[in-house]
N, C-alpha and C positions, 0 to 999 in steps of 0.2 A: 502494500499501500504504500502511493505517496507520504512526503510528509504534510504538503496541504490536505489531502483530503483525511489525514489521521487528525490532523488539528480542527478541523469543522468536526469529526465527529464526535471527541473529547468535547468541543464549544458543547453541541448538542446534548449528550449525555450530563452535562452538568447544568442545564438548562430544568427549570421544574417543569413537571407535566401539567400545572395548568397554568395558563397564561393569562387569568384574568378577564377575557372576552369572551361574550358569546352572542349566540344570535339574539338581536328582536324580537319578540314574541315568545320566548321558548322559558324565561323563568315566570316563579310563582311566588312572591313575597306575603300573600296570606299564609296565616295560619296553617295545617296541615289540616286541621277539623272544622275550615271554612268549606262545605262542601255544597252547600245554597246560597244565593244570593236574592234578597226582593231590591226593586229596583222601583221606585214607586215615584209617578206622574212627578216632574221638577216644580216648585214653584215657582211661578211667572214675577217678579218686580220688576218688570222692563215694561215698555209699553208695545212691544213685537206681539201682534195675536199670534195666538199657535205656537210660538217658538219654544214654552214648557213641552207641547207633546212631541216635537220635532225632536228636540236634543236629548228630552228623555227616549225615543224611539232607536236613535243614533249610538245612545249608549248602550241599550238592549241589544242593540244587534253586534256591536263589537266587541262587550264582555261574551253572547253569545258563541261569535265567531272565533275566541281565542280559546273556547271551550275548557277551562279551567274550573269553572263551576258553572253549574247547574241553576236556571232561574226558577223563582218560586214566586207565583202573585200576590202569596199572603205573606206579611211577614211576618207573622206570627209562626210560620211553618220553616221560614229560613232562617241558615247562621250566622247571616249577616245581612245589614242593609244600606242602602249604599243610596243615600238622597240629599239631593241640589234644587239651589234656589239663587234662581237665574236673576243676578242684581242688575245687571245693567246689559243693552245692547245697541250699538253705534256704526252706521254706514256712513265712512267720510268720503269724499270725492277727496281722489290726490293727481289728480292727473285730467287734460280735457283735450278737447279734439283744436282745432285749427279754429273751428266756430264757437268754442269757449262752452262746448256740451261737455257734460263731464263724462270719462268711459272708462275708469280707473277707480276702485273705491276701496279702503280699509275697513275692512270687517271687524269690529269686536266684540265677543261675549266672554263676560262674565258673570263665574256663577261661583256660590259658595258650597262647596263639595265635604259630608260627611263620611265616609265609611263605620260603620259601630259593629264590634263583632256582640253578638246576640248573648251566645252559649256565656262568654266571661264578661257581660258587659263593661264593655271598655273602649273606645275610638281606636280604629286599627292606623285610620289614614284622615285627615283633613286639611282642607286649604280655605280660609274665609275670604281666598278674591281669586280662584282658579279663571286665569284670563289668555284668550286666542285671540288672534289674530292673524288675519287672512288677507291677501290682495284678490277683489275681485272685478277683472276688467268685461266690461259691458261688450256684446257681440255687435258688431257696425251692423248702424241701421235702428239699433235698441235704444230703450232708455233704462237705467236702472229701476225706476218703478214695474216696471212689467216683468222684467229680469230678478226683482228681489224674494222671490218664493226660490226661484231656481239656485240664485246665491246662498239665501239660509241654508238649504237642503245639503247644500257642498260644503257649505263652514261648518254645520253640523257634523256632516259625517267626522271632520278633521278634527274636530274639539274633541268628539268623542274617542277618536284614536290616540287624541294625546293623551286626554283623561283617563281611560282605561292601559295606556303604557305606564303612566303615571303610579298608577296603581300598583300595578302584577308587576312592573319591572323595578321600582323602589327607585326610579330618578324624582 
């Protein structure tokens, strides 16, 4: 074996087996006894109609897609409860067409989130102002008012992905 190859083998043998990296979506920072979770409809303190339904549905779909826990419709039968309270929603124009019409918006959603362990009566996760901001480009020939529902659905999906990742991955 050549001297360079032996050096590489020696260095590889000295490296720890686990490098600390893992694939996103594979971790689970929930205690092992949490098998079922209830996610009641988020409270909506914003002025945006049906934002509570869209965000809650997106969080349920993301949690289901991860497959780490099963969902229970009855909070009394769940090991944990994830509650949300939408504090604010805003859509602010950040770019304009040559004619002065807004064509890109910053959409921001902020919610108070609490995940409670019902078995041990303790809070597992809490964020009093979980925020998510995303840019949304209005398709040419359209205006934001006619596109806002589609924009909210897209942002809700990404809000949910960010929230569930934060809870399950411990970020």
